The first five atom37 places (N, CA, C, CB, O) and aatype in JSON, in Angstrom:
{
  "aatype": [12, 6, 0, 19, 6, 0, 6, 10, 18, 1, 10, 19, 0, 16, 1, 10, 11, 19, 0, 8, 0, 5, 19, 1, 0, 10, 3, 19, 15, 6, 14, 9, 1, 0, 0, 10, 16, 1, 15, 10, 10, 10, 19, 16, 6, 0, 0, 11, 1, 3, 10, 14, 6, 0, 0, 1, 1, 10, 0, 1, 13, 16, 3, 0, 10, 3, 15, 7, 6, 10, 14, 10, 14, 14, 7, 15],
  "atom_mask": [
    [1, 1, 1, 1, 1],
    [1, 1, 1, 1, 1],
    [1, 1, 1, 1, 1],
    [1, 1, 1, 1, 1],
    [1, 1, 1, 1, 1],
    [1, 1, 1, 1, 1],
    [1, 1, 1, 1, 1],
    [1, 1, 1, 1, 1],
    [1, 1, 1, 1, 1],
    [1, 1, 1, 1, 1],
    [1, 1, 1, 1, 1],
    [1, 1, 1, 1, 1],
    [1, 1, 1, 1, 1],
    [1, 1, 1, 1, 1],
    [1, 1, 1, 1, 1],
    [1, 1, 1, 1, 1],
    [1, 1, 1, 1, 1],
    [1, 1, 1, 1, 1],
    [1, 1, 1, 1, 1],
    [1, 1, 1, 1, 1],
    [1, 1, 1, 1, 1],
    [1, 1, 1, 1, 1],
    [1, 1, 1, 1, 1],
    [1, 1, 1, 1, 1],
    [1, 1, 1, 1, 1],
    [1, 1, 1, 1, 1],
    [1, 1, 1, 1, 1],
    [1, 1, 1, 1, 1],
    [1, 1, 1, 1, 1],
    [1, 1, 1, 1, 1],
    [1, 1, 1, 1, 1],
    [1, 1, 1, 1, 1],
    [1, 1, 1, 1, 1],
    [1, 1, 1, 1, 1],
    [1, 1, 1, 1, 1],
    [1, 1, 1, 1, 1],
    [1, 1, 1, 1, 1],
    [1, 1, 1, 1, 1],
    [1, 1, 1, 1, 1],
    [1, 1, 1, 1, 1],
    [1, 1, 1, 1, 1],
    [1, 1, 1, 1, 1],
    [1, 1, 1, 1, 1],
    [1, 1, 1, 1, 1],
    [1, 1, 1, 1, 1],
    [1, 1, 1, 1, 1],
    [1, 1, 1, 1, 1],
    [1, 1, 1, 1, 1],
    [1, 1, 1, 1, 1],
    [1, 1, 1, 1, 1],
    [1, 1, 1, 1, 1],
    [1, 1, 1, 1, 1],
    [1, 1, 1, 1, 1],
    [1, 1, 1, 1, 1],
    [1, 1, 1, 1, 1],
    [1, 1, 1, 1, 1],
    [1, 1, 1, 1, 1],
    [1, 1, 1, 1, 1],
    [1, 1, 1, 1, 1],
    [1, 1, 1, 1, 1],
    [1, 1, 1, 1, 1],
    [1, 1, 1, 1, 1],
    [1, 1, 1, 1, 1],
    [1, 1, 1, 1, 1],
    [1, 1, 1, 1, 1],
    [1, 1, 1, 1, 1],
    [1, 1, 1, 1, 1],
    [1, 1, 1, 0, 1],
    [1, 1, 1, 1, 1],
    [1, 1, 1, 1, 1],
    [1, 1, 1, 1, 1],
    [1, 1, 1, 1, 1],
    [1, 1, 1, 1, 1],
    [1, 1, 1, 1, 1],
    [1, 1, 1, 0, 1],
    [1, 1, 1, 1, 1]
  ],
  "atom_positions": [
    [[-42.76, -19.33, -138.75], [-44.18, -19.35, -138.91], [-44.69, -18.66, -140.39], [-44.78, -18.57, -137.63], [-44.33, -17.53, -140.73]],
    [[-45.54, -19.48, -141.15], [-46.2, -18.72, -142.33], [-47.26, -18.0, -142.03], [-46.62, -19.52, -143.35], [-47.9, -18.28, -141.01]],
    [[-47.67, -16.89, -142.89], [-48.42, -15.6, -142.48], [-49.95, -16.49, -142.16], [-48.48, -14.17, -143.95], [-50.62, -16.12, -141.2]],
    [[-50.36, -17.49, -142.91], [-51.53, -18.17, -142.81], [-51.67, -18.77, -141.6], [-51.67, -19.05, -143.76], [-52.7, -18.64, -140.93]],
    [[-50.52, -19.56, -141.17], [-50.63, -20.47, -139.76], [-50.59, -19.16, -138.79], [-49.14, -21.8, -139.42], [-51.44, -19.03, -137.91]],
    [[-49.72, -18.36, -138.96], [-49.61, -17.07, -137.85], [-51.3, -16.51, -137.51], [-48.53, -15.52, -138.72], [-51.79, -16.29, -136.4]],
    [[-51.94, -16.37, -138.84], [-53.11, -15.69, -138.59], [-54.3, -17.09, -137.99], [-53.57, -14.79, -140.21], [-55.23, -16.88, -137.22]],
    [[-54.03, -18.14, -138.44], [-54.72, -19.29, -137.65], [-54.65, -19.53, -136.18], [-54.29, -20.44, -138.14], [-55.58, -19.84, -135.43]],
    [[-53.29, -19.32, -135.87], [-53.19, -18.95, -134.53], [-53.49, -18.02, -134.03], [-52.36, -18.98, -134.16], [-53.72, -18.18, -132.83]],
    [[-53.61, -17.1, -134.35], [-54.18, -15.42, -133.56], [-55.75, -15.79, -133.44], [-53.95, -13.57, -134.83], [-56.44, -15.47, -132.47]],
    [[-56.23, -16.51, -134.58], [-57.97, -16.45, -134.51], [-58.38, -17.53, -133.34], [-58.83, -17.01, -136.22], [-59.31, -17.26, -132.58]],
    [[-57.5, -18.99, -133.19], [-57.79, -19.81, -132.32], [-57.67, -19.26, -131.15], [-57.19, -20.83, -132.42], [-58.6, -19.38, -130.35]],
    [[-56.46, -18.53, -130.77], [-56.27, -17.82, -129.36], [-57.15, -16.88, -129.05], [-55.05, -17.17, -129.2], [-57.43, -16.78, -127.85]],
    [[-57.73, -16.04, -129.92], [-58.77, -15.42, -129.71], [-59.93, -16.04, -129.37], [-58.93, -14.79, -130.56], [-60.62, -15.68, -128.42]],
    [[-60.21, -17.05, -130.18], [-61.64, -17.82, -129.88], [-61.64, -18.53, -128.53], [-61.97, -19.0, -131.05], [-62.64, -18.64, -127.83]],
    [[-60.5, -18.99, -128.23], [-60.24, -19.95, -127.0], [-60.37, -18.83, -125.98], [-58.65, -20.85, -126.94], [-61.0, -19.23, -125.0]],
    [[-60.05, -17.77, -125.91], [-60.29, -16.36, -124.75], [-61.63, -16.38, -124.52], [-59.91, -14.69, -125.31], [-62.15, -16.56, -123.42]],
    [[-62.34, -16.13, -125.84], [-63.57, -15.95, -125.73], [-64.55, -16.91, -125.22], [-63.85, -15.63, -126.74], [-65.56, -16.6, -124.59]],
    [[-64.1, -18.41, -125.61], [-64.89, -19.53, -125.06], [-64.82, -19.68, -123.52], [-64.42, -20.8, -125.69], [-65.76, -20.01, -122.8]],
    [[-63.59, -19.41, -123.13], [-63.21, -19.37, -121.79], [-64.21, -18.41, -120.89], [-61.73, -18.9, -121.76], [-64.79, -18.76, -119.86]],
    [[-64.27, -17.35, -121.4], [-65.06, -16.4, -120.92], [-66.56, -16.52, -121.01], [-64.69, -15.35, -121.48], [-67.31, -15.95, -120.21]],
    [[-67.04, -17.41, -122.19], [-68.36, -17.88, -122.11], [-68.93, -18.79, -120.92], [-68.52, -18.53, -123.24], [-69.98, -18.74, -120.28]],
    [[-67.61, -19.8, -120.89], [-67.64, -20.91, -119.93], [-68.02, -20.16, -118.68], [-66.22, -21.76, -119.8], [-69.0, -20.56, -118.05]],
    [[-67.25, -18.96, -118.2], [-66.98, -18.82, -117.08], [-68.57, -17.85, -116.46], [-65.4, -18.13, -117.08], [-69.07, -17.83, -115.33]],
    [[-68.96, -17.15, -117.74], [-70.3, -16.86, -117.54], [-71.34, -17.5, -117.68], [-70.55, -16.12, -118.03], [-72.44, -16.96, -117.66]],
    [[-71.13, -18.99, -117.87], [-72.49, -19.77, -117.52], [-73.25, -20.16, -116.12], [-72.3, -20.95, -118.03], [-72.59, -20.5, -115.14]],
    [[-74.42, -20.1, -116.09], [-75.16, -20.75, -114.89], [-75.11, -21.87, -114.85], [-76.38, -20.57, -114.73], [-76.13, -22.49, -115.17]],
    [[-73.86, -22.63, -114.42], [-74.01, -24.41, -114.55], [-73.2, -24.55, -113.31], [-73.23, -25.4, -116.16], [-72.46, -23.68, -112.85]],
    [[-73.43, -25.84, -112.78], [-72.73, -26.51, -111.77], [-71.41, -26.27, -111.67], [-72.86, -27.75, -111.87], [-70.86, -25.87, -112.7]],
    [[-70.55, -26.45, -110.41], [-69.03, -26.29, -110.93], [-68.56, -27.57, -111.55], [-67.97, -25.92, -109.7], [-67.59, -27.35, -112.28]],
    [[-68.94, -28.96, -111.53], [-68.42, -29.88, -112.05], [-68.59, -29.91, -113.63], [-68.88, -30.91, -111.39], [-67.83, -30.46, -114.43]],
    [[-69.73, -29.2, -113.91], [-69.98, -29.14, -115.33], [-69.11, -28.04, -115.94], [-71.49, -28.9, -115.61], [-68.61, -28.22, -117.05]],
    [[-68.89, -26.79, -115.19], [-67.91, -25.8, -115.7], [-66.66, -26.5, -115.7], [-67.83, -24.49, -114.87], [-66.03, -26.5, -116.76]],
    [[-66.19, -27.09, -114.73], [-64.96, -27.88, -114.96], [-64.58, -28.75, -116.12], [-64.88, -28.64, -114.02], [-63.51, -28.8, -116.73]],
    [[-65.81, -29.5, -116.3], [-65.78, -30.26, -117.48], [-65.66, -29.51, -118.98], [-67.03, -31.05, -117.4], [-65.08, -29.95, -119.97]],
    [[-66.27, -28.44, -118.86], [-66.17, -27.45, -120.17], [-64.69, -27.01, -120.17], [-67.26, -26.0, -120.08], [-64.07, -27.09, -121.24]],
    [[-64.01, -26.51, -118.95], [-62.91, -26.09, -118.96], [-61.98, -27.0, -119.16], [-62.74, -25.48, -118.05], [-60.91, -26.61, -119.64]],
    [[-62.11, -28.07, -118.92], [-61.09, -29.2, -119.26], [-61.16, -29.41, -121.05], [-61.6, -30.82, -118.3], [-60.16, -29.63, -121.73]],
    [[-62.25, -29.31, -121.48], [-62.57, -29.39, -122.83], [-61.75, -28.41, -123.54], [-64.01, -29.19, -123.06], [-61.1, -28.84, -124.49]],
    [[-61.66, -27.2, -123.25], [-60.86, -26.08, -123.86], [-59.7, -26.27, -123.93], [-60.92, -24.97, -123.33], [-58.96, -26.16, -124.91]],
    [[-59.35, -26.72, -122.36], [-57.67, -27.02, -122.34], [-57.05, -28.14, -123.18], [-57.21, -27.42, -120.88], [-55.86, -28.14, -123.5]],
    [[-58.1, -29.29, -123.57], [-57.53, -30.02, -124.41], [-57.47, -29.45, -125.71], [-58.08, -31.15, -124.4], [-56.58, -29.96, -126.39]],
    [[-58.19, -28.48, -126.31], [-57.96, -27.72, -127.44], [-57.04, -27.27, -127.46], [-58.62, -26.94, -127.74], [-56.32, -27.28, -128.46]],
    [[-56.68, -26.59, -126.14], [-55.37, -25.8, -126.16], [-54.1, -26.83, -126.68], [-55.07, -25.18, -124.51], [-53.32, -26.71, -127.62]],
    [[-54.22, -27.69, -125.84], [-52.99, -28.9, -126.12], [-52.98, -29.16, -127.44], [-53.18, -30.4, -125.38], [-51.89, -29.14, -128.0]],
    [[-54.07, -29.44, -128.13], [-54.1, -29.86, -129.38], [-53.73, -28.81, -130.64], [-55.38, -30.37, -129.48], [-53.4, -29.22, -131.75]],
    [[-53.83, -27.41, -130.28], [-53.05, -26.55, -130.91], [-51.76, -26.82, -131.0], [-53.17, -25.48, -130.45], [-51.23, -26.57, -132.08]],
    [[-51.01, -27.33, -130.04], [-49.59, -27.08, -130.16], [-49.1, -28.29, -131.13], [-48.83, -27.05, -128.63], [-47.98, -28.18, -131.64]],
    [[-49.94, -29.56, -131.42], [-49.48, -30.43, -132.21], [-50.39, -30.51, -133.56], [-49.38, -31.67, -131.44], [-49.85, -30.98, -134.56]],
    [[-51.67, -30.09, -133.64], [-52.31, -29.86, -135.04], [-53.18, -28.57, -134.82], [-53.27, -31.22, -135.58], [-54.11, -28.59, -134.02]],
    [[-52.95, -27.72, -135.38], [-53.57, -26.06, -135.1], [-54.99, -26.23, -136.04], [-52.28, -24.45, -135.88], [-56.07, -25.96, -135.52]],
    [[-54.91, -26.66, -137.27], [-56.27, -26.83, -138.23], [-57.2, -27.74, -137.18], [-55.92, -27.78, -139.98], [-58.28, -27.33, -136.77]],
    [[-56.68, -28.92, -136.84], [-57.83, -29.88, -136.02], [-58.39, -29.04, -134.69], [-57.03, -31.5, -135.41], [-59.53, -29.13, -134.23]],
    [[-57.42, -28.29, -134.24], [-57.71, -27.57, -133.0], [-58.93, -26.67, -133.34], [-56.43, -26.72, -132.48], [-59.96, -26.67, -132.67]],
    [[-58.75, -26.01, -134.28], [-59.65, -24.77, -134.8], [-60.88, -25.51, -135.15], [-59.02, -23.86, -136.17], [-61.84, -24.74, -135.13]],
    [[-61.23, -26.87, -135.51], [-62.05, -27.46, -135.91], [-62.74, -27.68, -134.47], [-61.59, -28.54, -136.79], [-63.86, -27.22, -134.25]],
    [[-62.1, -28.33, -133.58], [-62.49, -28.65, -132.25], [-63.26, -27.71, -131.81], [-61.49, -28.83, -131.37], [-64.47, -27.87, -131.64]],
    [[-62.56, -26.5, -131.56], [-63.12, -25.1, -131.11], [-64.3, -24.7, -131.81], [-62.13, -24.0, -131.3], [-65.31, -24.28, -131.24]],
    [[-64.16, -24.82, -133.06], [-65.63, -24.48, -133.89], [-66.67, -25.23, -133.28], [-65.66, -24.91, -135.54], [-67.58, -24.61, -132.72]],
    [[-66.68, -26.6, -133.32], [-67.86, -27.27, -132.78], [-68.01, -27.18, -131.34], [-67.86, -28.64, -133.14], [-69.12, -27.45, -130.89]],
    [[-66.95, -26.81, -130.4], [-67.27, -26.45, -129.04], [-68.22, -25.32, -128.79], [-66.09, -26.16, -128.38], [-69.16, -25.31, -127.99]],
    [[-67.78, -24.25, -129.7], [-68.53, -23.02, -129.5], [-69.91, -22.85, -130.29], [-67.64, -21.92, -129.87], [-70.87, -22.15, -129.96]],
    [[-69.78, -23.65, -131.41], [-71.25, -23.94, -132.01], [-72.03, -24.42, -131.13], [-71.34, -24.88, -133.1], [-73.08, -23.85, -130.83]],
    [[-71.62, -25.58, -130.55], [-72.72, -26.09, -129.59], [-73.01, -25.34, -128.42], [-72.43, -27.38, -129.1], [-74.1, -25.36, -127.85]],
    [[-71.89, -24.58, -128.03], [-72.23, -23.58, -126.78], [-73.22, -22.47, -127.15], [-70.86, -22.82, -126.23], [-74.08, -22.15, -126.33]],
    [[-73.14, -21.83, -128.39], [-73.63, -20.9, -128.84], [-75.36, -21.23, -129.08], [-72.75, -20.58, -130.01], [-76.33, -20.49, -128.88]],
    [[-75.3, -22.45, -129.52], [-76.75, -23.13, -129.72], [-77.7, -23.54, -128.43], [-76.49, -24.49, -130.5], [-78.8, -24.04, -128.63]],
    [[-77.26, -23.33, -127.22], [-77.5, -23.81, -125.79], [-77.14, -25.32, -125.41], [0.0, 0.0, 0.0], [-77.41, -25.91, -124.37]],
    [[-76.39, -25.85, -126.65], [-75.99, -27.09, -125.56], [-74.76, -27.13, -124.95], [-76.01, -28.41, -126.15], [-73.88, -26.33, -125.27]],
    [[-74.6, -28.12, -123.95], [-73.16, -27.96, -123.22], [-72.36, -29.12, -123.88], [-73.2, -28.13, -121.4], [-72.55, -30.31, -123.63]],
    [[-71.44, -28.61, -124.76], [-70.57, -29.37, -125.18], [-69.63, -30.28, -124.31], [-69.96, -28.63, -125.85], [-68.42, -30.11, -124.47]],
    [[-70.03, -31.2, -123.43], [-69.53, -32.02, -122.46], [-68.55, -33.21, -123.19], [-70.8, -32.62, -121.64], [-69.01, -33.83, -124.14]],
    [[-67.42, -33.44, -122.78], [-66.71, -34.68, -123.27], [-67.65, -35.89, -123.01], [-65.26, -34.89, -122.51], [-68.7, -35.91, -122.37]],
    [[-66.9, -37.02, -123.75], [-67.79, -38.42, -123.16], [-67.03, -38.91, -121.92], [-67.87, -39.85, -124.36], [-65.83, -38.87, -121.66]],
    [[-68.24, -39.46, -121.11], [-67.95, -39.66, -119.94], [-67.86, -38.6, -118.65], [0.0, 0.0, 0.0], [-67.32, -38.91, -117.58]],
    [[-68.49, -37.24, -118.92], [-68.8, -36.31, -118.29], [-70.09, -36.56, -117.42], [-68.83, -35.33, -119.14], [-70.53, -35.66, -116.71]]
  ]
}
């Protein structure tokens, strides 16, 4: 694993951990929390195949969460 890829992996892993903690701390219904958690699990899965895309998806998710939006996947 190249140094740049390893650093991106560490960054994504750290940001996923923080995002999961943010979702757990939200005052939302259990179905919404479950949908948000599923979104994060999809990012985790994506990281196994396409790390840069996973990083972009996670950035969009956390930006929405930080702005007060609930970044729910389509159909939630």
